[in-house]
N, C-alpha and C positions, 0 to 999 in steps of 0.2 A: 504493500499500500504506500501510496505517495501523498496521503491527505496532509494538507496544511491548515485546515480549519474543520470545525464540526460539520459544516456543510459538505466539504469534500469527503470526510469520514462517512457521512450518511449516503452520499451519492455512490461512492465506492462500495459501500455495504449493499446497496441495492443491487448494483452491478454484479457483485458475487452471488447474491440470492438469486438474480435472474438466471445467471449461468447454472447455479446448483439446481433450481427447479427444472431447468431444460435438461440437464444431465440425469437428474432423478427420474424424469419421465420415461427415459430410455431404460434405465436401471431397473425401474419397477417392472417394466415389460419383461426383462431378463428374470427377476425374481418370480414372476408369475409363471413364466414358461418352464423354469427349473424346479418349481415345487411340485411335490407328489400329492400334497393335501388339497383337496378341493376347496376347503375353508380358506387356506392361505391363498391359493389362486384367486378366488373371489375378492378377498381383501386386498391383495396386491392390484388387481384390475381396477377396483373402486378407487383406491388411492392414487392410482395413475391418472384417472379422469380428474380427480380433485387437483392433482399436481398440474396437470395442464390448465386447469382454470386458474391456478396460482401464477402461472406464467402471464396469462392475459391480465389478472388483476395487478401484477407488477407493472406491466406496460401502462395501465391506467395511472399508477402511483407515478411513474416517470413523467407522464404526461402533465399531471396535476402539479408537479413541481417544476415544470418548464424544462425538462431534460429529455433527450432522445433515449429510448430504451437500448441500452448496450450492455451485453454480457462481458464480465471480467473473469477470467479464469479464477477458479477457486482451488488451490491445492489440496484442500481438506477433503473435499467431495471427490477429487481425482484419486486421492489415496484410498479412500474408502471403496471407490469402484473397482480400482486396480486390485485391492486386497480380495474382494469378492471373486473377481475373475480368477485370481491365483488359487483360491480355495476350490472353485469349481473345476479348474484344470487339473487338481490333484485326484479327480474322479472319486468323490466321497460316496458313501452309501445314501439311499434316499433320506434316511432318518436324519443323518448328520447334515446333509444338505438343507432339509426343511428347518432344522434348528439354526443353521448358520444363516439362512435367509431371514429368519425372524430376528436374529441378533443384528444383522445388517440393517434391517428396517428400524429397529429400536435406536441404533447408533445414529442413523440419518435424522430421526425425528428429534432426538436430544439436541443434535447439531442445529436443526432448523428452529427449534424452540428458542434456544440461546440466541440465535441470530435475529430472529423476529422480534424477540424481547428488546434487544439492543436498538434495533431499527425503529421500533414503535416509540421507545423512549427519546431517541434522536429526533424523530419527526415532530414529537410533542414539543421538545425544546426549541426546535427551530420554527414553530408555529405552523407547520404543515399538517393542519388539522384533518383534511380529507385524507392525506396519505397516512396519518397516524390511525385514523379509523379503520382504513383498509388492512393496514399492517396488523392491527389488533385482531381483526377478524381472522385473517390468516394465521395468526399466532394460536388463536382458540382452535382452528381446525387442526393444526399440527398437534396441540395438546390432545384433542380427541382421538387423532390417529394414533398417538403413542399409547393411549389408553386401550384402543382397539387391538394393536399389536400385542400388547402386554396380556390382554384378555385371550387372545389367539394362543399365544405362548403357553399360558396356564392351561387351556384346553388341550393343547399338543402333549403337554407333560402328562396330564390325567390319562389321555388316550394311550400314551406310551406305557404308563404304569399298568394300566388295565390289560394291555396287550401281552404284557410280560408276566402276567399272573396266571 
């Protein structure tokens, strides 16, 4: 980051989240196709649709603050995606892959929650009220997605225990 002001920090953060949401749209498709659990497939598909809407809403945020929507590479999301690809390349069994997919989803949700929390706060500080409202809404959706992945993981654990008995 080369931010010189709070406004620069805010715009660069938006650019990184714009990139992140675009990358996660593709990553969620990979998670869906590599999962053996139908519940997981459905959850990843639904979250992919929500993520695509986040891309569109971030474009609205850029517009509301007078900046062109521009993606700025985020090495954190690139590392998470690369880590998942490396795991898949190791040819894990279906149960291990399902578990890892849920872990990857939880990691990305935590990252998005932290990022949107910061961006919402910066938008409020800068007086970008419409942007703050939109970012707060996205933040709540990410928190809900994390809750859903955690619940899915719990169900998966229960099914795994039941299957082994």
